[in-house]
PDB file of N, CA, C and O in Angstrom:
ATOM      1  N   UNK A   1       0.874  -1.199  -0.071  1.00  0.00           N
ATOM      2  CA  UNK A   1      -0.086  -0.064   0.069  1.00  0.00           C
ATOM      3  C   UNK A   1       0.895   1.437   0.141  1.00  0.00           C
ATOM      4  O   UNK A   1       0.669   2.369  -0.631  1.00  0.00           O
ATOM      5  N   UNK A   2       1.631   1.467   0.843  1.00  0.00           N
ATOM      6  CA  UNK A   2       2.905   2.243   0.960  1.00  0.00           C
ATOM      7  C   UNK A   2       3.582   2.318  -0.503  1.00  0.00           C
ATOM      8  O   UNK A   2       3.782   3.436  -0.978  1.00  0.00           O
ATOM      9  N   UNK A   3       3.854   1.447  -1.055  1.00  0.00           N
ATOM     10  CA  UNK A   3       4.574   1.660  -2.054  1.00  0.00           C
ATOM     11  C   UNK A   3       4.041   2.164  -3.255  1.00  0.00           C
ATOM     12  O   UNK A   3       4.637   2.789  -4.132  1.00  0.00           O
ATOM     13  N   UNK A   4       2.611   1.759  -3.197  1.00  0.00           N
ATOM     14  CA  UNK A   4       1.652   2.326  -4.467  1.00  0.00           C
ATOM     15  C   UNK A   4       1.736   4.184  -4.356  1.00  0.00           C
ATOM     16  O   UNK A   4       1.957   5.031  -5.222  1.00  0.00           O
ATOM     17  N   UNK A   5       1.450   4.289  -2.888  1.00  0.00           N
ATOM     18  CA  UNK A   5       1.685   5.624  -2.685  1.00  0.00           C
ATOM     19  C   UNK A   5       2.539   6.536  -2.902  1.00  0.00           C
ATOM     20  O   UNK A   5       2.335   7.731  -3.114  1.00  0.00           O
ATOM     21  N   UNK A   6       3.632   5.899  -2.844  1.00  0.00           N
ATOM     22  CA  UNK A   6       5.153   6.629  -3.315  1.00  0.00           C
ATOM     23  C   UNK A   6       5.170   6.611  -4.586  1.00  0.00           C
ATOM     24  O   UNK A   6       5.511   7.711  -5.021  1.00  0.00           O
ATOM     25  N   UNK A   7       4.975   5.928  -5.309  1.00  0.00           N
ATOM     26  CA  UNK A   7       4.808   5.677  -6.542  1.00  0.00           C
ATOM     27  C   UNK A   7       3.973   7.083  -7.276  1.00  0.00           C
ATOM     28  O   UNK A   7       4.301   7.759  -8.252  1.00  0.00           O
ATOM     29  N   UNK A   8       2.910   7.175  -6.462  1.00  0.00           N
ATOM     30  CA  UNK A   8       1.749   8.215  -6.689  1.00  0.00           C
ATOM     31  C   UNK A   8       2.497   9.777  -6.835  1.00  0.00           C
ATOM     32  O   UNK A   8       2.420  10.671  -7.677  1.00  0.00           O
ATOM     33  N   UNK A   9       3.348   9.577  -5.395  1.00  0.00           N
ATOM     34  CA  UNK A   9       3.609  10.836  -5.057  1.00  0.00           C
ATOM     35  C   UNK A   9       4.789  11.273  -6.005  1.00  0.00           C
ATOM     36  O   UNK A   9       5.008  12.440  -6.328  1.00  0.00           O
ATOM     37  N   UNK A  10       5.607  10.048  -6.453  1.00  0.00           N
ATOM     38  CA  UNK A  10       6.652  10.274  -7.678  1.00  0.00           C
ATOM     39  C   UNK A  10       6.080  10.636  -8.674  1.00  0.00           C
ATOM     40  O   UNK A  10       6.490  11.654  -9.233  1.00  0.00           O
ATOM     41  N   UNK A  11       4.866   9.862  -9.250  1.00  0.00           N
ATOM     42  CA  UNK A  11       4.384  10.612 -10.659  1.00  0.00           C
ATOM     43  C   UNK A  11       3.757  11.971 -10.198  1.00  0.00           C
ATOM     44  O   UNK A  11       3.913  12.690 -11.185  1.00  0.00           O
ATOM     45  N   UNK A  12       3.286  12.528  -9.470  1.00  0.00           N
ATOM     46  CA  UNK A  12       2.749  13.882  -8.865  1.00  0.00           C
ATOM     47  C   UNK A  12       4.051  14.994  -9.096  1.00  0.00           C
ATOM     48  O   UNK A  12       3.863  16.085  -9.636  1.00  0.00           O
ATOM     49  N   UNK A  13       5.296  14.574  -8.637  1.00  0.00           N
ATOM     50  CA  UNK A  13       6.607  15.389  -8.688  1.00  0.00           C
ATOM     51  C   UNK A  13       6.538  15.621 -10.144  1.00  0.00           C
ATOM     52  O   UNK A  13       6.233  16.711 -10.628  1.00  0.00           O
ATOM     53  N   UNK A  14       6.955  14.111 -11.126  1.00  0.00           N
ATOM     54  CA  UNK A  14       7.387  14.311 -12.471  1.00  0.00           C
ATOM     55  C   UNK A  14       6.161  15.061 -13.154  1.00  0.00           C
ATOM     56  O   UNK A  14       6.639  15.484 -14.207  1.00  0.00           O
ATOM     57  N   UNK A  15       4.512  15.533 -13.079  1.00  0.00           N
ATOM     58  CA  UNK A  15       3.993  16.080 -13.574  1.00  0.00           C
ATOM     59  C   UNK A  15       4.315  17.464 -13.418  1.00  0.00           C
ATOM     60  O   UNK A  15       4.613  18.238 -14.327  1.00  0.00           O
ATOM     61  N   UNK A  16       4.220  17.755 -12.011  1.00  0.00           N
ATOM     62  CA  UNK A  16       4.795  19.251 -11.607  1.00  0.00           C
ATOM     63  C   UNK A  16       6.058  19.723 -12.163  1.00  0.00           C
ATOM     64  O   UNK A  16       6.168  20.922 -12.419  1.00  0.00           O
ATOM     65  N   UNK A  17       7.111  18.848 -12.399  1.00  0.00           N
ATOM     66  CA  UNK A  17       8.126  19.140 -13.277  1.00  0.00           C
ATOM     67  C   UNK A  17       7.756  19.326 -14.440  1.00  0.00           C
ATOM     68  O   UNK A  17       8.353  20.318 -14.858  1.00  0.00           O
ATOM     69  N   UNK A  18       6.956  18.828 -15.356  1.00  0.00           N
ATOM     70  CA  UNK A  18       6.246  18.925 -16.478  1.00  0.00           C
ATOM     71  C   UNK A  18       6.070  19.832 -16.887  1.00  0.00           C
ATOM     72  O   UNK A  18       6.495  20.277 -17.953  1.00  0.00           O
ATOM     73  N   UNK A  19       5.108  20.520 -15.791  1.00  0.00           N
ATOM     74  CA  UNK A  19       4.002  21.848 -16.042  1.00  0.00           C
ATOM     75  C   UNK A  19       5.080  22.782 -15.756  1.00  0.00           C
ATOM     76  O   UNK A  19       5.212  23.529 -16.725  1.00  0.00           O
ATOM     77  N   UNK A  20       5.829  23.025 -14.912  1.00  0.00           N
ATOM     78  CA  UNK A  20       6.748  23.877 -14.624  1.00  0.00           C
ATOM     79  C   UNK A  20       7.567  24.294 -15.872  1.00  0.00           C
ATOM     80  O   UNK A  20       7.915  25.452 -16.103  1.00  0.00           O
ATOM     81  N   UNK A  21       7.851  23.159 -16.691  1.00  0.00           N
ATOM     82  CA  UNK A  21       8.699  23.111 -17.971  1.00  0.00           C
ATOM     83  C   UNK A  21       7.971  24.056 -19.020  1.00  0.00           C
ATOM     84  O   UNK A  21       8.386  25.044 -19.625  1.00  0.00           O
ATOM     85  N   UNK A  22       6.592  23.333 -19.026  1.00  0.00           N
ATOM     86  CA  UNK A  22       5.704  23.784 -19.998  1.00  0.00           C
ATOM     87  C   UNK A  22       5.493  25.538 -19.672  1.00  0.00           C
ATOM     88  O   UNK A  22       5.391  26.460 -20.480  1.00  0.00           O
ATOM     89  N   UNK A  23       5.480  25.555 -18.404  1.00  0.00           N
ATOM     90  CA  UNK A  23       5.159  27.023 -18.053  1.00  0.00           C
ATOM     91  C   UNK A  23       6.508  27.925 -18.590  1.00  0.00           C
ATOM     92  O   UNK A  23       6.389  28.984 -19.206  1.00  0.00           O
ATOM     93  N   UNK A  24       7.850  27.278 -18.224  1.00  0.00           N
ATOM     94  CA  UNK A  24       8.958  28.060 -18.613  1.00  0.00           C
ATOM     95  C   UNK A  24       9.264  28.459 -20.115  1.00  0.00           C
ATOM     96  O   UNK A  24       9.580  29.603 -20.440  1.00  0.00           O
ATOM     97  N   UNK A  25       9.142  27.433 -20.968  1.00  0.00           N
ATOM     98  CA  UNK A  25       8.860  27.366 -22.003  1.00  0.00           C
ATOM     99  C   UNK A  25       7.930  28.649 -22.828  1.00  0.00           C
ATOM    100  O   UNK A  25       8.443  29.386 -23.671  1.00  0.00           O
ATOM    101  N   UNK A  26       6.926  28.707 -22.527  1.00  0.00           N
ATOM    102  CA  UNK A  26       5.774  29.397 -22.585  1.00  0.00           C
ATOM    103  C   UNK A  26       6.024  30.996 -22.331  1.00  0.00           C
ATOM    104  O   UNK A  26       5.539  31.903 -23.008  1.00  0.00           O
ATOM    105  N   UNK A  27       6.789  31.117 -21.334  1.00  0.00           N
ATOM    106  CA  UNK A  27       7.461  32.770 -20.627  1.00  0.00           C
ATOM    107  C   UNK A  27       8.346  32.817 -21.712  1.00  0.00           C
ATOM    108  O   UNK A  27       8.083  33.676 -22.553  1.00  0.00           O
ATOM    109  N   UNK A  28       9.575  31.936 -21.955  1.00  0.00           N
ATOM    110  CA  UNK A  28      10.249  32.249 -22.690  1.00  0.00           C
ATOM    111  C   UNK A  28       9.938  32.464 -24.343  1.00  0.00           C
ATOM    112  O   UNK A  28      10.531  33.362 -24.940  1.00  0.00           O
ATOM    113  N   UNK A  29       9.324  31.904 -24.790  1.00  0.00           N
ATOM    114  CA  UNK A  29       8.709  32.114 -26.139  1.00  0.00           C
ATOM    115  C   UNK A  29       7.861  33.739 -25.981  1.00  0.00           C
ATOM    116  O   UNK A  29       8.141  34.773 -26.588  1.00  0.00           O
ATOM    117  N   UNK A  30       6.768  33.517 -24.959  1.00  0.00           N
ATOM    118  CA  UNK A  30       6.505  34.956 -25.443  1.00  0.00           C
ATOM    119  C   UNK A  30       7.349  36.203 -24.884  1.00  0.00           C
ATOM    120  O   UNK A  30       6.859  37.285 -25.208  1.00  0.00           O
ATOM    121  N   UNK A  31       8.503  36.271 -24.121  1.00  0.00           N
ATOM    122  CA  UNK A  31       9.472  37.175 -24.126  1.00  0.00           C
ATOM    123  C   UNK A  31      10.376  37.278 -25.551  1.00  0.00           C
ATOM    124  O   UNK A  31      10.985  38.265 -25.965  1.00  0.00           O
ATOM    125  N   UNK A  32      10.278  36.093 -26.097  1.00  0.00           N
ATOM    126  CA  UNK A  32      11.380  36.210 -27.399  1.00  0.00           C
ATOM    127  C   UNK A  32      10.378  36.837 -28.296  1.00  0.00           C
ATOM    128  O   UNK A  32      10.728  37.849 -28.903  1.00  0.00           O
ATOM    129  N   UNK A  33       9.346  36.438 -28.438  1.00  0.00           N
ATOM    130  CA  UNK A  33       8.199  36.969 -29.332  1.00  0.00           C
ATOM    131  C   UNK A  33       8.047  38.388 -29.225  1.00  0.00           C
ATOM    132  O   UNK A  33       7.909  39.073 -30.238  1.00  0.00           O
ATOM    133  N   UNK A  34       8.062  38.844 -28.165  1.00  0.00           N
ATOM    134  CA  UNK A  34       7.760  40.495 -27.709  1.00  0.00           C
ATOM    135  C   UNK A  34       9.111  41.049 -27.958  1.00  0.00           C
ATOM    136  O   UNK A  34       9.087  42.138 -28.530  1.00  0.00           O
ATOM    137  N   UNK A  35       9.989  40.694 -27.746  1.00  0.00           N
ATOM    138  CA  UNK A  35      11.145  41.562 -27.779  1.00  0.00           C
ATOM    139  C   UNK A  35      11.641  41.335 -29.281  1.00  0.00           C
ATOM    140  O   UNK A  35      12.254  42.335 -29.656  1.00  0.00           O
ATOM    141  N   UNK A  36      11.580  40.440 -30.165  1.00  0.00           N
ATOM    142  CA  UNK A  36      11.914  40.318 -31.374  1.00  0.00           C
ATOM    143  C   UNK A  36      10.649  40.712 -32.419  1.00  0.00           C
ATOM    144  O   UNK A  36      10.848  40.875 -33.623  1.00  0.00           O
ATOM    145  N   UNK A  37       9.485  40.825 -31.869  1.00  0.00           N
ATOM    146  CA  UNK A  37       8.351  41.489 -32.446  1.00  0.00           C
ATOM    147  C   UNK A  37       7.913  40.233 -33.721  1.00  0.00           C
ATOM    148  O   UNK A  37       7.468  40.512 -34.835  1.00  0.00           O
ATOM    149  N   UNK A  38       8.158  38.954 -33.238  1.00  0.00           N
ATOM    150  CA  UNK A  38       7.884  37.633 -33.979  1.00  0.00           C
ATOM    151  C   UNK A  38       6.528  37.217 -33.460  1.00  0.00           C
ATOM    152  O   UNK A  38       6.302  36.694 -32.369  1.00  0.00           O
ATOM    153  N   UNK A  39       5.375  37.628 -34.712  1.00  0.00           N
ATOM    154  CA  UNK A  39       3.959  37.084 -34.449  1.00  0.00           C
ATOM    155  C   UNK A  39       3.606  35.542 -34.741  1.00  0.00           C
ATOM    156  O   UNK A  39       2.519  35.023 -34.487  1.00  0.00           O
ATOM    157  N   UNK A  40       4.560  34.991 -35.237  1.00  0.00           N
ATOM    158  CA  UNK A  40       4.295  33.684 -35.843  1.00  0.00           C
ATOM    159  C   UNK A  40       4.880  32.705 -34.349  1.00  0.00           C
ATOM    160  O   UNK A  40       4.447  31.563 -34.197  1.00  0.00           O
ATOM    161  N   UNK A  41       5.732  33.224 -33.485  1.00  0.00           N
ATOM    162  CA  UNK A  41       6.268  32.668 -32.453  1.00  0.00           C
ATOM    163  C   UNK A  41       5.216  33.084 -31.046  1.00  0.00           C
ATOM    164  O   UNK A  41       5.452  32.496 -29.991  1.00  0.00           O
ATOM    165  N   UNK A  42       4.265  33.933 -31.088  1.00  0.00           N
ATOM    166  CA  UNK A  42       3.605  34.693 -30.299  1.00  0.00           C
ATOM    167  C   UNK A  42       2.276  33.874 -30.673  1.00  0.00           C
ATOM    168  O   UNK A  42       1.579  33.806 -29.660  1.00  0.00           O
ATOM    169  N   UNK A  43       1.753  33.314 -31.618  1.00  0.00           N
ATOM    170  CA  UNK A  43       0.655  32.677 -32.131  1.00  0.00           C
ATOM    171  C   UNK A  43       0.932  31.258 -31.613  1.00  0.00           C
ATOM    172  O   UNK A  43      -0.028  30.493 -31.519  1.00  0.00           O
ATOM    173  N   UNK A  44       2.247  30.810 -31.245  1.00  0.00           N
ATOM    174  CA  UNK A  44       2.165  29.421 -30.560  1.00  0.00           C
ATOM    175  C   UNK A  44       2.108  29.417 -29.193  1.00  0.00           C
ATOM    176  O   UNK A  44       2.154  28.373 -28.543  1.00  0.00           O
ATOM    177  N   UNK A  45       2.002  30.589 -28.670  1.00  0.00           N
ATOM    178  CA  UNK A  45       2.065  30.588 -27.012  1.00  0.00           C
ATOM    179  C   UNK A  45       0.724  30.092 -26.564  1.00  0.00           C
ATOM    180  O   UNK A  45       0.762  29.437 -25.522  1.00  0.00           O
ATOM    181  N   UNK A  46      -0.497  30.261 -27.137  1.00  0.00           N
ATOM    182  CA  UNK A  46      -1.975  29.822 -26.566  1.00  0.00           C
ATOM    183  C   UNK A  46      -2.029  28.221 -26.546  1.00  0.00           C
ATOM    184  O   UNK A  46      -2.604  27.612 -25.644  1.00  0.00           O
ATOM    185  N   UNK A  47      -1.401  27.606 -27.588  1.00  0.00           N
ATOM    186  CA  UNK A  47      -1.468  26.293 -27.527  1.00  0.00           C
ATOM    187  C   UNK A  47      -0.548  25.943 -26.289  1.00  0.00           C
ATOM    188  O   UNK A  47      -0.988  25.154 -25.454  1.00  0.00           O
ATOM    189  N   UNK A  48       0.843  26.554 -26.117  1.00  0.00           N
ATOM    190  CA  UNK A  48       1.269  26.162 -24.634  1.00  0.00           C
ATOM    191  C   UNK A  48       0.374  26.241 -23.411  1.00  0.00           C
ATOM    192  O   UNK A  48       0.241  25.392 -22.529  1.00  0.00           O
ATOM    193  N   UNK A  49      -0.165  27.324 -23.519  1.00  0.00           N
ATOM    194  CA  UNK A  49      -1.509  27.394 -22.394  1.00  0.00           C
ATOM    195  C   UNK A  49      -2.549  26.453 -22.007  1.00  0.00           C
ATOM    196  O   UNK A  49      -2.946  25.946 -20.958  1.00  0.00           O
ATOM    197  N   UNK A  50      -2.944  26.394 -23.679  1.00  0.00           N
ATOM    198  CA  UNK A  50      -3.906  25.418 -23.288  1.00  0.00           C
ATOM    199  C   UNK A  50      -3.355  23.668 -22.860  1.00  0.00           C
ATOM    200  O   UNK A  50      -4.166  22.833 -22.460  1.00  0.00           O
ATOM    201  N   UNK A  51      -1.605  23.314 -23.072  1.00  0.00           N
ATOM    202  CA  UNK A  51      -1.320  22.345 -22.561  1.00  0.00           C
ATOM    203  C   UNK A  51      -1.121  22.497 -20.933  1.00  0.00           C
ATOM    204  O   UNK A  51      -1.298  21.520 -20.205  1.00  0.00           O
ATOM    205  N   UNK A  52      -0.729  23.823 -20.390  1.00  0.00           N
ATOM    206  CA  UNK A  52      -0.592  24.294 -19.024  1.00  0.00           C
ATOM    207  C   UNK A  52      -1.602  23.825 -18.225  1.00  0.00           C
ATOM    208  O   UNK A  52      -1.489  23.077 -17.254  1.00  0.00           O
ATOM    209  N   UNK A  53      -2.886  24.446 -18.824  1.00  0.00           N
ATOM    210  CA  UNK A  53      -4.438  24.433 -18.385  1.00  0.00           C
ATOM    211  C   UNK A  53      -4.628  22.806 -17.959  1.00  0.00           C
ATOM    212  O   UNK A  53      -5.008  22.396 -16.862  1.00  0.00           O
ATOM    213  N   UNK A  54      -4.324  22.148 -18.921  1.00  0.00           N
ATOM    214  CA  UNK A  54      -4.741  20.638 -18.731  1.00  0.00           C
ATOM    215  C   UNK A  54      -3.894  19.762 -17.672  1.00  0.00           C
ATOM    216  O   UNK A  54      -4.225  18.929 -16.828  1.00  0.00           O
ATOM    217  N   UNK A  55      -2.886  20.208 -18.005  1.00  0.00           N
ATOM    218  CA  UNK A  55      -1.926  19.517 -17.074  1.00  0.00           C
ATOM    219  C   UNK A  55      -2.232  19.897 -15.398  1.00  0.00           C
ATOM    220  O   UNK A  55      -2.034  19.159 -14.433  1.00  0.00           O
ATOM    221  N   UNK A  56      -2.750  21.227 -15.404  1.00  0.00           N
ATOM    222  CA  UNK A  56      -3.152  21.956 -14.149  1.00  0.00           C
ATOM    223  C   UNK A  56      -4.195  20.818 -13.568  1.00  0.00           C
ATOM    224  O   UNK A  56      -4.109  20.235 -12.487  1.00  0.00           O
ATOM    225  N   UNK A  57      -5.235  20.658 -14.619  1.00  0.00           N
ATOM    226  CA  UNK A  57      -6.405  20.006 -14.055  1.00  0.00           C
ATOM    227  C   UNK A  57      -5.801  18.439 -13.694  1.00  0.00           C
ATOM    228  O   UNK A  57      -6.143  17.859 -12.663  1.00  0.00           O
ATOM    229  N   UNK A  58      -4.952  17.902 -14.588  1.00  0.00           N
ATOM    230  CA  UNK A  58      -4.702  16.495 -14.324  1.00  0.00           C
ATOM    231  C   UNK A  58      -3.962  16.498 -12.807  1.00  0.00           C
ATOM    232  O   UNK A  58      -4.199  15.588 -12.012  1.00  0.00           O
ATOM    233  N   UNK A  59      -3.187  17.433 -12.530  1.00  0.00           N
ATOM    234  CA  UNK A  59      -2.510  17.584 -11.221  1.00  0.00           C
ATOM    235  C   UNK A  59      -3.265  17.726 -10.049  1.00  0.00           C
ATOM    236  O   UNK A  59      -2.962  17.192  -8.982  1.00  0.00           O
ATOM    237  N   UNK A  60      -4.276  18.461 -10.238  1.00  0.00           N
ATOM    238  CA  UNK A  60      -5.422  18.928  -9.453  1.00  0.00           C
ATOM    239  C   UNK A  60      -6.077  17.400  -9.009  1.00  0.00           C
ATOM    240  O   UNK A  60      -6.280  17.031  -7.852  1.00  0.00           O
ATOM    241  N   UNK A  61      -6.301  16.754 -10.047  1.00  0.00           N
ATOM    242  CA  UNK A  61      -7.341  15.621  -9.728  1.00  0.00           C
ATOM    243  C   UNK A  61      -6.093  14.664  -9.115  1.00  0.00           C
ATOM    244  O   UNK A  61      -6.169  14.325  -7.934  1.00  0.00           O
ATOM    245  N   UNK A  62      -5.206  14.331  -9.747  1.00  0.00           N
ATOM    246  CA  UNK A  62      -4.037  13.578  -8.603  1.00  0.00           C
ATOM    247  C   UNK A  62      -4.203  13.761  -7.477  1.00  0.00           C
ATOM    248  O   UNK A  62      -4.580  12.839  -6.753  1.00  0.00           O
ATOM    249  N   UNK A  63      -3.954  15.083  -6.971  1.00  0.00           N
ATOM    250  CA  UNK A  63      -4.166  15.388  -5.712  1.00  0.00           C
ATOM    251  C   UNK A  63      -5.168  15.060  -4.859  1.00  0.00           C
ATOM    252  O   UNK A  63      -4.994  14.401  -3.834  1.00  0.00           O
ATOM    253  N   UNK A  64      -6.191  15.480  -5.227  1.00  0.00           N
ATOM    254  CA  UNK A  64      -7.766  15.238  -4.424  1.00  0.00           C
ATOM    255  C   UNK A  64      -7.743  13.568  -4.569  1.00  0.00           C
ATOM    256  O   UNK A  64      -8.219  12.959  -3.610  1.00  0.00           O
ATOM    257  N   UNK A  65      -7.336  12.943  -5.458  1.00  0.00           N
ATOM    258  CA  UNK A  65      -7.375  11.374  -5.554  1.00  0.00           C
ATOM    259  C   UNK A  65      -6.558  10.720  -4.401  1.00  0.00           C
ATOM    260  O   UNK A  65      -6.974   9.748  -3.771  1.00  0.00           O
ATOM    261  N   UNK A  66      -5.271  11.376  -4.158  1.00  0.00           N
ATOM    262  CA  UNK A  66      -4.567  11.096  -3.124  1.00  0.00           C
ATOM    263  C   UNK A  66      -4.834  11.335  -2.108  1.00  0.00           C
ATOM    264  O   UNK A  66      -4.383  10.504  -1.319  1.00  0.00           O
ATOM    265  N   UNK A  67      -5.771  12.655  -1.350  1.00  0.00           N
ATOM    266  CA  UNK A  67      -6.129  13.077  -0.281  1.00  0.00           C
ATOM    267  C   UNK A  67      -7.458  11.999  -0.019  1.00  0.00           C
ATOM    268  O   UNK A  67      -7.859  11.550   1.055  1.00  0.00           O
ATOM    269  N   UNK A  68      -7.969  11.766  -1.376  1.00  0.00           N
ATOM    270  CA  UNK A  68      -9.344  10.825  -0.608  1.00  0.00           C
ATOM    271  C   UNK A  68      -8.826   9.490  -0.213  1.00  0.00           C
ATOM    272  O   UNK A  68      -9.076   8.991   0.884  1.00  0.00           O
ATOM    273  N   UNK A  69      -8.072   8.898  -1.163  1.00  0.00           N
ATOM    274  CA  UNK A  69      -7.959   7.851  -0.971  1.00  0.00           C
ATOM    275  C   UNK A  69      -6.938   6.952  -0.043  1.00  0.00           C
ATOM    276  O   UNK A  69      -7.095   5.876   0.534  1.00  0.00           O
ATOM    277  N   UNK A  70      -5.836   7.849  -0.148  1.00  0.00           N
ATOM    278  CA  UNK A  70      -4.574   7.686   0.933  1.00  0.00           C
ATOM    279  C   UNK A  70      -4.570   8.437   1.991  1.00  0.00           C
ATOM    280  O   UNK A  70      -3.642   8.467   2.799  1.00  0.00           O
ATOM    281  N   UNK A  71      -5.907   9.289   2.086  1.00  0.00           N
ATOM    282  CA  UNK A  71      -5.541  10.066   3.577  1.00  0.00           C
ATOM    283  C   UNK A  71      -4.309  10.639   3.966  1.00  0.00           C
ATOM    284  O   UNK A  71      -4.182  10.616   5.190  1.00  0.00           O
ATOM    285  N   UNK A  72      -3.382  11.130   3.381  1.00  0.00           N
ATOM    286  CA  UNK A  72      -1.895  11.435   3.929  1.00  0.00           C
ATOM    287  C   UNK A  72      -1.966  12.230   5.192  1.00  0.00           C
ATOM    288  O   UNK A  72      -3.055  12.655   5.576  1.00  0.00           O
ATOM    289  N   UNK A  73      -1.079  12.412   5.730  1.00  0.00           N
ATOM    290  CA  UNK A  73      -0.580  12.961   7.032  1.00  0.00           C
ATOM    291  C   UNK A  73       0.768  13.467   6.937  1.00  0.00           C
ATOM    292  O   UNK A  73       1.593  13.010   6.146  1.00  0.00           O
ATOM    293  N   UNK A  74       1.026  14.562   7.873  1.00  0.00           N
ATOM    294  CA  UNK A  74       2.197  14.851   8.129  1.00  0.00           C
ATOM    295  C   UNK A  74       3.010  15.808   6.890  1.00  0.00           C
ATOM    296  O   UNK A  74       2.745  16.954   6.528  1.00  0.00           O
ATOM    297  N   UNK A  75       4.026  14.923   6.433  1.00  0.00           N
ATOM    298  CA  UNK A  75       5.013  15.208   5.340  1.00  0.00           C
ATOM    299  C   UNK A  75       4.196  15.519   4.049  1.00  0.00           C
ATOM    300  O   UNK A  75       3.945  16.529   3.391  1.00  0.00           O
ATOM    301  N   UNK A  76       3.859  14.030   3.978  1.00  0.00           N
ATOM    302  CA  UNK A  76       2.951  13.944   2.642  1.00  0.00           C
ATOM    303  C   UNK A  76       1.840  14.629   2.621  1.00  0.00           C
ATOM    304  O   UNK A  76       1.358  14.672   1.489  1.00  0.00           O
ATOM    305  N   UNK A  77       1.232  15.190   3.433  1.00  0.00           N
ATOM    306  CA  UNK A  77      -0.176  15.831   3.173  1.00  0.00           C
ATOM    307  C   UNK A  77       0.254  17.091   2.709  1.00  0.00           C
ATOM    308  O   UNK A  77      -0.280  17.760   1.824  1.00  0.00           O
ATOM    309  N   UNK A  78       1.498  17.432   3.527  1.00  0.00           N
ATOM    310  CA  UNK A  78       2.016  19.071   2.969  1.00  0.00           C
ATOM    311  C   UNK A  78       2.627  18.936   1.885  1.00  0.00           C
ATOM    312  O   UNK A  78       2.827  20.004   1.306  1.00  0.00           O
ATOM    313  N   UNK A  79       3.125  17.739   1.219  1.00  0.00           N
ATOM    314  CA  UNK A  79       3.719  17.618  -0.383  1.00  0.00           C
ATOM    315  C   UNK A  79       2.486  17.636  -1.362  1.00  0.00           C
ATOM    316  O   UNK A  79       2.556  18.255  -2.423  1.00  0.00           O
ATOM    317  N   UNK A  80       1.240  16.878  -0.951  1.00  0.00           N
ATOM    318  CA  UNK A  80       0.386  17.361  -1.419  1.00  0.00           C
ATOM    319  C   UNK A  80      -0.636  18.543  -1.607  1.00  0.00           C
ATOM    320  O   UNK A  80      -1.133  18.841  -2.693  1.00  0.00           O
ATOM    321  N   UNK A  81      -0.900  19.206  -0.359  1.00  0.00           N
ATOM    322  CA  UNK A  81      -1.045  20.334  -0.301  1.00  0.00           C
ATOM    323  C   UNK A  81      -0.425  21.758  -1.169  1.00  0.00           C
ATOM    324  O   UNK A  81      -0.934  22.795  -1.594  1.00  0.00           O
ATOM    325  N   UNK A  82       0.913  21.179  -1.158  1.00  0.00           N
ATOM    326  CA  UNK A  82       1.902  21.975  -1.530  1.00  0.00           C
ATOM    327  C   UNK A  82       1.642  22.067  -3.239  1.00  0.00           C
ATOM    328  O   UNK A  82       1.398  23.085  -3.888  1.00  0.00           O
ATOM    329  N   UNK A  83       1.737  21.096  -3.580  1.00  0.00           N
ATOM    330  CA  UNK A  83       1.232  20.747  -5.372  1.00  0.00           C
ATOM    331  C   UNK A  83      -0.038  21.377  -5.575  1.00  0.00           C
ATOM    332  O   UNK A  83      -0.066  21.834  -6.718  1.00  0.00           O
ATOM    333  N   UNK A  84      -1.227  21.622  -4.875  1.00  0.00           N
ATOM    334  CA  UNK A  84      -2.294  21.937  -5.174  1.00  0.00           C
ATOM    335  C   UNK A  84      -1.945  23.447  -5.193  1.00  0.00           C
ATOM    336  O   UNK A  84      -2.299  24.097  -6.177  1.00  0.00           O
ATOM    337  N   UNK A  85      -1.266  24.067  -4.166  1.00  0.00           N
ATOM    338  CA  UNK A  85      -1.199  25.452  -4.569  1.00  0.00           C
ATOM    339  C   UNK A  85      -0.243  26.021  -5.336  1.00  0.00           C
ATOM    340  O   UNK A  85      -0.206  27.223  -5.597  1.00  0.00           O
ATOM    341  N   UNK A  86       0.826  24.902  -5.851  1.00  0.00           N
ATOM    342  CA  UNK A  86       1.583  25.228  -6.854  1.00  0.00           C
ATOM    343  C   UNK A  86       1.028  25.505  -8.472  1.00  0.00           C
ATOM    344  O   UNK A  86       1.306  26.310  -9.361  1.00  0.00           O
ATOM    345  N   UNK A  87       0.072  24.342  -8.306  1.00  0.00           N
ATOM    346  CA  UNK A  87      -0.849  24.577 -10.072  1.00  0.00           C
ATOM    347  C   UNK A  87      -1.407  25.397 -10.201  1.00  0.00           C
ATOM    348  O   UNK A  87      -1.826  25.596 -11.341  1.00  0.00           O
ATOM    349  N   UNK A  88      -1.748  26.355  -9.138  1.00  0.00           N
ATOM    350  CA  UNK A  88      -2.751  27.340  -9.298  1.00  0.00           C
ATOM    351  C   UNK A  88      -2.078  28.774  -9.504  1.00  0.00           C
ATOM    352  O   UNK A  88      -2.784  29.771  -9.662  1.00  0.00           O
TER     353      UNK A  88
END
């Protein structure tokens, strides 16, 4: 049971990293499009935004499932609640 929970926490961490990378890419593309006046690049940013929003919903769902199914306490609860705050 605990092994499964640890695997879910690891997956949550990986999903947060993926979302962070998408955010980083969107910000970099936006800045580059703005500084270079590249409208083609600017048009790609909304697609990333959609991916980020999808990832946010995925992570929220994962966190809620963890809270409901595993009922984490102490450090584990802080990890899950921190993830919920990070995605917003």
